[in-house]
C-alpha positions as CSV (number, residue, x, y, z in Angstrom):
1,M,-2.9,16.9,-15.1
2,P,-6.6,16.1,-15.2
3,I,-8.2,14.3,-12.4
4,S,-10.1,10.9,-13.3
5,P,-13.8,10.8,-12.5
6,D,-13.5,7.1,-12.0
7,P,-14.7,6.5,-8.3
8,L,-12.1,6.3,-5.6
9,K,-10.9,2.8,-4.6
10,F,-10.4,1.6,-1.3
11,A,-8.1,-1.0,0.2
12,Y,-7.3,-2.1,4.0
13,W,-4.3,-3.3,5.5
14,V,-4.6,-7.1,6.0
15,P,-3.8,-8.0,9.8
16,N,-1.7,-11.0,8.9
17,V,0.6,-9.9,11.5
18,S,0.0,-9.6,15.2
19,G,0.1,-6.3,17.3
20,G,-2.6,-4.3,15.3
21,L,-1.8,-1.1,13.2
22,V,-0.9,1.1,16.3
23,T,2.2,0.9,18.7
24,S,-0.2,1.3,21.7
25,T,-1.6,-0.4,24.6
26,I,-5.1,0.6,23.7
27,E,-7.5,-2.0,22.9
28,Q,-7.3,-3.1,19.2
29,R,-10.0,-5.5,18.3
30,T,-8.1,-7.3,15.5
31,D,-6.5,-10.8,15.2
32,W,-3.8,-12.1,12.8
33,S,-5.4,-15.4,12.1
34,Y,-6.6,-16.8,9.0
35,D,-10.3,-17.4,10.1
36,F,-10.6,-13.6,11.3
37,N,-8.9,-12.3,8.2
38,V,-11.5,-14.2,6.1
39,E,-14.2,-12.8,8.0
40,V,-12.5,-9.2,7.6
41,A,-12.1,-9.9,3.8
42,Q,-15.7,-11.0,3.1
43,L,-17.0,-7.9,5.1
44,A,-14.6,-5.5,3.6
45,E,-15.7,-6.9,0.0
46,K,-19.5,-6.4,1.1
47,V,-19.3,-3.1,2.1
48,G,-17.4,-1.6,-1.0
49,F,-13.6,-2.1,-0.7
50,E,-11.9,-3.5,-3.7
51,Y,-8.4,-4.1,-2.5
52,A,-6.6,-5.6,0.4
53,L,-2.7,-5.5,0.9
54,S,-1.3,-8.3,2.9
55,Q,1.8,-7.3,5.2
56,V,5.3,-8.5,4.7
57,R,7.0,-9.5,7.8
58,Y,9.6,-12.4,8.4
59,T,10.9,-12.1,12.0
60,A,9.2,-10.3,15.0
61,S,9.7,-6.6,15.1
62,Y,7.8,-3.8,17.2
63,G,4.7,-5.7,18.2
64,A,4.5,-7.9,15.3
65,D,5.4,-11.0,17.2
66,Q,3.5,-13.5,15.0
67,Q,3.5,-13.0,11.3
68,H,1.7,-15.0,8.3
69,E,3.9,-14.9,4.9
70,S,2.1,-12.5,2.6
71,T,1.7,-14.4,-0.6
72,S,0.3,-17.6,0.7
73,F,-2.1,-15.6,3.1
74,S,-3.0,-13.7,-0.1
75,L,-3.9,-16.5,-2.0
76,G,-6.0,-17.8,0.8
77,L,-8.0,-14.6,1.1
78,L,-8.6,-14.7,-2.5
79,T,-10.0,-18.3,-2.4
80,Q,-12.6,-16.9,0.2
81,T,-13.7,-13.8,-1.8
82,E,-15.3,-13.1,-5.1
83,K,-14.3,-9.6,-6.1
84,L,-11.5,-8.4,-3.7
85,K,-8.3,-8.0,-5.2
86,V,-5.5,-9.1,-2.9
87,I,-2.1,-7.4,-3.3
88,A,0.8,-9.4,-1.6
89,A,3.8,-7.4,-0.3
90,V,7.2,-8.8,-1.3
91,H,10.8,-8.0,-0.8
92,P,13.3,-8.0,-3.9
93,G,16.4,-9.8,-2.3
94,L,14.5,-12.4,-0.7
95,W,12.5,-13.3,-3.7
96,H,13.6,-14.0,-7.4
97,P,11.3,-12.1,-9.6
98,A,10.7,-15.0,-11.8
99,V,9.6,-17.4,-9.0
100,L,7.3,-14.6,-7.6
101,A,5.9,-14.1,-11.3
102,K,5.0,-17.8,-11.6
103,L,3.4,-17.8,-8.1
104,I,1.4,-14.5,-8.8
105,I,0.2,-16.2,-12.0
106,T,-1.2,-19.1,-10.4
107,A,-2.8,-17.2,-7.7
108,D,-4.3,-15.1,-10.7
109,H,-5.7,-18.4,-12.4
110,I,-7.1,-19.6,-9.0
111,S,-8.9,-16.3,-8.4
112,G,-9.9,-15.2,-11.8
113,G,-7.6,-12.5,-12.4
114,R,-7.6,-10.6,-8.8
115,A,-3.8,-11.1,-8.0
116,A,-1.4,-8.3,-7.5
117,V,1.9,-7.4,-6.0
118,N,3.4,-4.7,-3.9
119,V,7.2,-4.3,-4.3
120,V,8.8,-3.2,-0.9
121,S,12.3,-2.2,-1.3
122,G,13.0,-3.0,2.5
123,W,13.5,-0.9,5.7
124,F,14.2,-3.6,8.4
125,K,17.9,-4.5,8.0
126,D,17.6,-7.4,10.5
127,E,15.4,-9.3,8.1
128,F,18.2,-9.4,5.4
129,T,21.2,-9.9,7.6
130,G,19.6,-12.4,9.9
131,L,18.8,-14.6,6.7
132,G,22.5,-14.0,5.4
133,E,21.6,-11.7,2.5
134,A,23.3,-8.5,1.7
135,W,21.8,-5.3,3.0
136,L,22.2,-2.8,0.2
137,E,22.4,1.0,0.6
138,H,18.9,2.7,0.3
139,D,19.3,3.8,-3.4
140,E,20.5,0.5,-4.5
141,R,17.8,-1.4,-2.8
142,Y,15.6,0.9,-5.0
143,R,17.6,0.2,-8.4
144,R,17.1,-3.6,-7.4
145,S,13.3,-2.9,-7.1
146,E,13.2,-1.1,-10.7
147,E,15.0,-4.3,-12.1
148,F,12.8,-6.7,-10.3
149,I,9.6,-4.8,-11.6
150,R,11.0,-4.9,-15.1
151,V,11.6,-8.6,-15.0
152,L,8.0,-9.1,-13.4
153,R,6.3,-7.2,-16.2
154,G,8.4,-8.8,-18.9
155,L,7.8,-12.3,-17.8
156,W,3.8,-11.5,-17.5
157,T,3.9,-10.0,-21.1
158,E,6.4,-11.2,-23.3
159,Q,7.6,-14.7,-24.8
160,G,11.3,-15.7,-24.9
161,F,11.9,-12.6,-22.4
162,E,15.5,-11.5,-22.1
163,H,17.0,-9.3,-19.5
164,R,20.7,-8.2,-18.7
165,G,20.9,-6.5,-15.6
166,D,23.1,-5.4,-12.5
167,F,20.9,-7.6,-10.3
168,Y,19.1,-10.3,-12.5
169,R,19.8,-12.3,-15.8
170,I,17.0,-13.9,-17.8
171,H,17.7,-16.0,-20.8
172,D,14.9,-16.5,-23.3
173,F,12.4,-17.6,-20.9
174,T,8.7,-17.9,-21.1
175,L,6.2,-18.5,-18.4
176,Q,3.1,-20.7,-19.3
177,P,0.3,-20.1,-18.7
178,G,0.5,-16.3,-18.5
179,P,-1.8,-14.3,-16.4
180,V,-5.3,-14.2,-16.8
181,D,-6.6,-12.1,-19.6
182,V,-8.7,-9.2,-17.8
183,P,-10.1,-6.4,-19.8
184,G,-8.1,-3.2,-19.3
185,R,-5.4,-4.9,-17.2
186,P,-2.4,-6.1,-19.3
187,H,-1.1,-8.0,-16.3
188,P,-1.6,-8.2,-12.6
189,E,-1.2,-4.9,-11.1
190,I,2.3,-3.8,-9.6
191,F,2.4,-1.5,-6.7
192,Q,5.4,0.1,-5.5
193,G,5.8,2.1,-2.2
194,G,8.2,4.7,-0.5
195,N,8.5,8.5,-0.3
196,S,12.2,9.1,-1.3
197,T,13.6,10.3,-4.3
198,A,14.5,7.0,-5.7
199,A,11.0,5.6,-4.8
200,R,9.5,8.6,-6.7
201,R,11.7,7.7,-9.7
202,N,10.8,4.2,-9.5
203,G,7.0,5.0,-9.1
204,G,7.1,7.1,-12.5
205,T,9.1,4.9,-14.6
206,V,8.2,1.4,-13.9
207,A,5.2,0.9,-11.5
208,D,1.4,0.8,-11.9
209,W,0.7,2.4,-8.6
210,Y,2.7,4.5,-6.3
211,F,1.9,3.8,-2.5
212,S,2.7,7.0,-0.3
213,N,2.9,6.7,3.4
214,G,0.3,9.2,5.2
215,K,0.7,12.8,4.0
216,D,-1.3,16.2,4.5
217,F,-2.4,17.8,1.2
218,D,1.1,19.5,0.3
219,G,2.9,16.4,1.2
220,F,0.8,14.3,-1.2
221,T,1.0,17.0,-4.0
222,E,4.8,17.3,-3.9
223,Q,5.1,13.5,-4.6
224,Y,2.3,13.4,-7.3
225,L,3.9,16.2,-9.4
226,E,7.4,14.6,-8.9
227,V,6.1,11.0,-9.7
228,N,4.1,12.4,-12.8
229,Q,7.3,14.1,-14.0
230,N,9.1,11.3,-13.8
231,A,6.6,9.3,-15.7
232,A,6.6,12.0,-18.5
233,L,10.1,11.7,-18.9
234,A,10.0,8.0,-19.4
235,G,7.1,8.2,-21.7
236,R,4.4,6.9,-19.4
237,E,2.4,10.2,-18.7
238,G,-0.9,9.4,-17.4
239,Q,0.0,5.8,-16.6
240,V,0.7,5.9,-12.9
241,K,-2.0,5.9,-10.3
242,F,-1.7,6.9,-6.9
243,G,-2.6,5.5,-3.3
244,L,-2.3,7.0,-0.3
245,N,-2.0,5.5,3.5
246,G,-4.4,6.5,6.1
247,F,-5.6,5.5,9.5
248,V,-9.3,6.1,10.1
249,V,-11.0,6.9,13.4
250,A,-14.6,7.7,12.5
251,R,-17.1,8.3,15.0
252,D,-20.6,10.0,15.6
253,S,-18.9,13.3,16.9
254,E,-15.7,14.9,16.2
255,E,-15.0,15.0,20.0
256,E,-15.3,11.2,20.4
257,A,-13.2,10.4,17.3
258,H,-10.3,12.8,18.6
259,A,-10.4,11.3,22.1
260,V,-9.8,7.9,20.5
261,L,-6.7,9.4,18.7
262,E,-5.4,10.9,21.9
263,E,-5.9,7.8,23.8
264,I,-3.9,5.9,21.2
265,I,-1.0,8.4,21.5
266,E,-1.4,8.6,25.5
267,K,-1.0,4.6,25.4
268,A,1.7,4.4,22.8
269,N,4.7,2.3,23.8
270,P,7.5,4.8,23.6
271,D,10.4,2.2,23.7
272,A,8.6,0.3,20.8
273,V,8.1,3.7,18.9
274,E,11.8,4.8,19.5
275,G,13.2,1.5,18.4
276,F,11.2,1.8,15.3
277,R,12.3,5.1,14.7
278,Q,15.8,4.1,14.8
279,A,15.3,1.3,12.5
280,V,13.7,3.3,9.8
281,Q,16.4,5.8,9.7
282,Q,18.4,4.4,6.9
283,A,15.1,4.2,4.7
284,G,14.2,7.9,5.7
285,S,16.1,10.8,6.8
286,S,19.4,9.1,6.1
287,T,18.8,9.5,2.3
288,G,20.9,12.2,0.6
289,D,18.1,14.6,0.2
290,G,16.0,13.8,3.2
291,K,12.9,12.8,1.2
292,G,12.6,9.2,2.3
293,M,9.9,7.7,4.3
294,W,9.7,8.6,7.8
295,S,12.3,11.4,7.3
296,D,10.1,14.0,9.0
297,S,7.7,11.7,11.0
298,T,7.6,13.0,14.5
299,T,7.1,10.3,17.5
300,R,3.4,11.0,17.4
301,D,3.2,10.1,13.7
302,L,5.3,6.8,14.3
303,V,2.9,5.5,16.8
304,Q,0.8,4.3,13.6
305,Y,3.8,3.1,11.7
306,N,2.9,4.3,8.1
307,D,2.2,8.0,9.2
308,G,-1.6,7.2,8.8
309,F,-2.5,9.8,11.3
310,R,-1.1,12.6,9.0
311,T,-3.7,12.0,6.3
312,G,-6.3,13.5,8.9
313,L,-9.0,10.8,8.5
314,I,-10.2,11.5,12.1
315,G,-13.8,13.0,12.8
316,T,-17.5,12.2,11.6
317,P,-18.4,10.6,8.5
318,E,-19.0,13.7,7.0
319,Q,-15.6,15.2,7.8
320,I,-13.7,12.3,6.7
321,A,-15.7,11.9,3.4
322,T,-15.0,15.6,2.5
323,R,-11.4,15.0,3.4
324,I,-11.1,11.7,1.1
325,V,-12.6,13.7,-1.8
326,D,-10.5,16.7,-1.1
327,Y,-7.5,14.3,-1.7
328,K,-9.1,13.0,-4.8
329,L,-9.1,16.4,-6.3
330,L,-5.3,16.4,-5.8
331,G,-4.9,13.1,-7.5
332,V,-5.2,10.3,-5.3
333,D,-7.0,7.0,-6.8
334,L,-7.1,4.8,-4.0
335,F,-6.9,4.8,-0.3
336,L,-5.1,2.1,1.9
337,L,-6.7,2.3,5.3
338,G,-6.3,1.1,8.6
339,F,-8.5,0.4,11.6
340,L,-8.3,0.1,15.3
341,H,-11.3,-2.5,15.6
342,Y,-11.3,-4.1,12.1
343,L,-14.9,-5.7,12.0
344,E,-16.7,-2.8,13.7
345,D,-14.8,-0.1,11.9
346,I,-14.9,-1.3,8.5
347,A,-18.7,-1.9,8.7
348,Y,-19.0,1.6,9.9
349,F,-17.0,3.1,7.2
350,G,-18.8,1.1,4.6
351,E,-22.3,2.3,6.0
352,K,-21.6,5.8,7.1
353,V,-18.6,7.2,5.1
354,L,-18.4,5.6,1.6
355,P,-22.0,6.7,0.7
356,L,-21.1,10.3,1.5
357,V,-17.9,9.8,-0.7
358,R,-19.9,8.8,-3.6
359,E,-22.3,11.7,-3.3
360,L,-19.6,14.0,-3.1
361,E,-17.6,12.5,-6.0
362,A,-20.8,12.9,-8.1
363,D,-21.3,16.4,-7.1
364,A,-17.6,17.2,-8.2
365,V,-18.4,15.7,-11.6
366,R,-21.2,17.8,-12.0
367,A,-19.1,20.8,-11.1
368,G,-16.7,20.2,-13.5
369,E,-13.8,19.4,-11.2
370,L,-13.3,15.8,-12.4
371,A,-12.3,15.5,-15.9
372,P,-11.8,12.3,-18.2
373,T,-8.0,11.2,-18.2
374,R,-6.0,7.8,-18.2
């Protein structure tokens, strides 16, 4: 399908949990505190990032020994920024969709229409069982997420909303006020992540955005085609946008960037990486067709726990910008980025990489490689 000429959007992982974004003893200049995160958010907004994603974690795991709750943290960042859209990751099963819908509406009004949500079906079994909640089989978690998203959207867009499902029952319910009226946005944006067949089905049938773990060109293209096929079957052709995770190591020379990557790997915590690998098996390779998140991840990949190295954003600004725009030509609409040293690396990305991306996008439009769509 035609690729949008709209400028790529950029998001960053909010470091609202401790431990950084790589399971390694390499120095990571980051901090899970609110004050540090406000500084990061304001800088990211200034240099051209449009979104930020607050992580969801309820208990310690694999370096994340301290955690701030995602929805309240997102609201805090929204109050300290002017343009940045902040996405709160949430788990169905630990939230009722109507309660979340109400909270996001309030955050939307406080921020002038900048609240969004990422529906995460969940991989960390201990978070559910430790709280006495049922741990559903993989595809059942995604089936619950599909209903969860349908209820969110219905409550945000309809009066007297009704829903009779396997997981949720809503009876003639209206939320007042509704979300902020933002031109071109029917309701707060709904992101949904995952790599599995069930995730791809949800991405096509109910989500506004499909988030993928890090992938090379072929891996992304496979998901892009399948999600769009599902969207077409659901009568939603062209309605789903695509986000891709990537970990950025941008340096003045290619050698320096790859030396940093190798140091990250060399200093990886093998026990923590192996523990994470075992914990995510049910969400990945144990799916029936082996298409789930982390199903084909190597130990090296898992040092960055969303496969961010696989996207290949390691090198000089010119190399990274070129690769980013090559992904855009395959259908990526947004990059969700992680960094080793948040303030320094976000500033460097905004100064050195983003201007090159915009130049290459303009070149692609002039060359006819990007055509109006959506």
